N, C-alpha and C positions, 0 to 999 in steps of 0.2 A: 743459127742464122735463119734457116728455112722456117723454123717455128715462128719466129718474129714476123717474117713476111706473111705467113699464113694468117697469123693473128691480125695483122694490119689489114689484110684483104677482107677478113671476116668483119672487122669493125667498120670499115668503109662501106661494105655491102649493107650491113645493118643500118647504118646512118642514112644511106641513100634510100633504102626501102622505107624506113621510118618517115623520111621527108616526103616521099611519094605518097604514103598513106595519109599524112597530114594534109597535103595539097588536095588529094581526092576527096577526103572527108569534108574539109572546109568548103571546097567547091560545091559538093553535094548539099551541104547544109545551107549554103547561100542560095542555091537554086531552089531547093525544096521549101525552105522557110527563111524569109528575109527578116524574121523576128530576131533581133539582136541577142536576146536572152538565150534562145535555143542555140544559136550559132556559138555563143560563148560557152554554154554547157558542153556542147559537142567538142569544141576545141580543148576545153579543160579535160574532158574525158580522154581524148586522144593523147594529150600531153602526159597525163598520169599513166596511161597504158604504155606509152613509149618509154617513160622513165622506169616503170616496173620491168618491162622487157629488157631494157638496157642493163639493169642491175642483174637480172637472171642470166643474161648472156655473158656479162662480165664474170659472174660466179662460175659459169660453165667453162669459160675460157681459162680462168685461174686454175680450176680443177684439172683440166686437160693439160695445161702447161706444167703444173706440179707433177702430174703422172709422167708426162713426157720427160721432164728433167730427171726424175727418179729412175725411169727405165734407161735413159741415156747414161746416167751415172753407173747403174748396175752393169750395163753392157761394157762400158769403157774400163771399169775397175775389174770386171770379171775376166777380161782378156789378159 
């Protein structure tokens, strides 16, 4: 149960941070260059970056979860 709570917290934090990054980058892009093309390119870049990060983070979470489950299984069956 604790593992699930930790995972949920990690996911929420990642989403919040990603959202904050998007807001900051978009705001900066709008302030620096009002050129729509530049803003769109920056937004597209940030979205791709976040998607890639989300995939990497999910893989890490899955690996950690799998290891945790195996360790827990070993500990409980070992006793």
